[in-house]
C-alpha positions in Angstrom: 0.0 0.0 0.0 1.6 3.3 -1.0 2.2 6.0 1.4 2.4 9.6 0.1 4.3 12.0 2.3 4.0 15.6 1.1 6.3 18.3 2.5 6.1 22.1 2.0 2.4 22.5 1.5 1.8 26.2 2.1 -0.4 27.0 5.1 -3.4 29.4 5.0 -4.4 31.8 7.7 -7.8 30.2 8.2 -7.3 26.7 9.7 -10.7 25.4 8.6 -10.1 26.5 5.0 -6.7 25.0 5.1 -8.0 21.7 6.4 -10.6 21.5 3.7 -8.0 22.2 1.0 -5.7 19.5 2.4 -8.6 17.0 2.5 -9.5 17.8 -1.1 -5.9 17.6 -2.2 -5.5 14.2 -0.4 -8.5 12.9 -2.2 -7.2 14.1 -5.5 -3.8 12.4 -4.9 -5.5 9.1 -4.0 -7.5 9.4 -7.3 -4.3 9.9 -9.3 -2.9 6.7 -7.8 -6.1 4.7 -8.3 -6.4 5.9 -12.0 -3.1 4.2 -13.0 -4.3 0.8 -14.1 -0.9 -0.9 -13.8 -0.7 -0.1 -10.1 -3.9 -2.1 -9.4 -4.8 0.0 -6.4 -7.9 1.7 -5.2 -8.2 4.9 -3.3 -8.7 3.2 0.1 -5.3 1.5 -0.3 -3.4 4.9 -0.4 -2.4 6.8 2.7 -1.5 10.5 2.5 0.4 12.4 5.2 1.2 16.1 5.4 3.9 16.5 8.1 4.0 19.9 9.7 6.9 22.0 8.3 8.8 23.6 11.2 10.9 25.7 9.0 9.7 29.2 8.0 9.2 29.3 4.3 9.4 32.5 2.3 6.3 32.3 0.0 8.4 33.4 -2.9 10.4 30.1 -2.6 7.6 27.7 -2.1 8.8 24.2 -2.7 6.7 21.0 -2.4 8.3 17.6 -2.1 6.3 14.4 -2.5 7.7 11.0 -1.4 5.9 7.8 -2.5 7.0 4.9 -0.3 5.6 1.4 0.3 4.8 0.9 -3.4 5.4 -2.9 -3.6 7.6 -4.1 -6.4 5.7 -5.9 -9.0 6.6 -6.7 -12.7 3.8 -4.5 -14.0 5.0 -1.5 -12.0 7.8 -0.6 -14.4 10.0 2.4 -14.4 7.6 3.9 -17.0 4.6 3.4 -14.7 6.5 4.8 -11.7 7.4 7.9 -13.8 3.8 8.3 -14.8 2.8 8.3 -11.2 5.4 10.9 -10.4 4.4 13.1 -13.3 0.7 12.8 -12.5 1.2 13.6 -8.8 3.3 16.7 -9.7 0.5 17.7 -12.1 -2.3 17.6 -9.5 0.0 19.3 -7.0 0.8 22.1 -9.4 -2.9 22.6 -10.2 -3.7 22.7 -6.4 -0.8 25.0 -5.5 0.0 27.0 -8.7 2.3 29.4 -6.9 4.9 26.8 -6.0 8.3 27.4 -7.5 9.3 23.8 -7.5 7.4 20.5 -7.1 9.2 17.2 -7.0 8.1 13.6 -6.6 10.3 10.7 -5.7 8.8 7.2 -6.1 10.5 4.5 -4.1 9.6 0.9 -5.0 9.4 -1.4 -1.9 10.2 -5.0 -1.6 8.0 -6.5 1.1 10.6 -9.3 1.6 12.8 -6.7 3.3 10.3 -6.5 6.1 6.6 -5.8 6.1 3.7 -6.4 8.4 0.1 -5.3 8.2 -2.7 -5.5 10.8 -3.6 -4.5 14.3 -1.4 -4.9 17.3 1.3 -7.5 16.9 2.7 -9.0 20.0 
């Protein structure tokens, strides 16, 4: 299950408005992933996090970085498919935050044989 971690999202003065925008943006990002047939994922299988940026950002130098992790390696998830995912995520981010100077996306394939567990409490 892929995990999208997005850094550098510009905050807004109104917390409610900002939360609505993040919720909409999260939904859009999940749709982007689900719309790539070769990934064989649905929106419920995608997790999106927006860690709080503790660094002051000058609005003229707005930079947004997207990291896609936990995307299981599968033969159909080729470099071309991962590139399409990166391009599509940058596109939806650019449409949502058109004032950003730079938007980058890094897609890291994951081999579950290197360690993976899913479920509730394990003990």
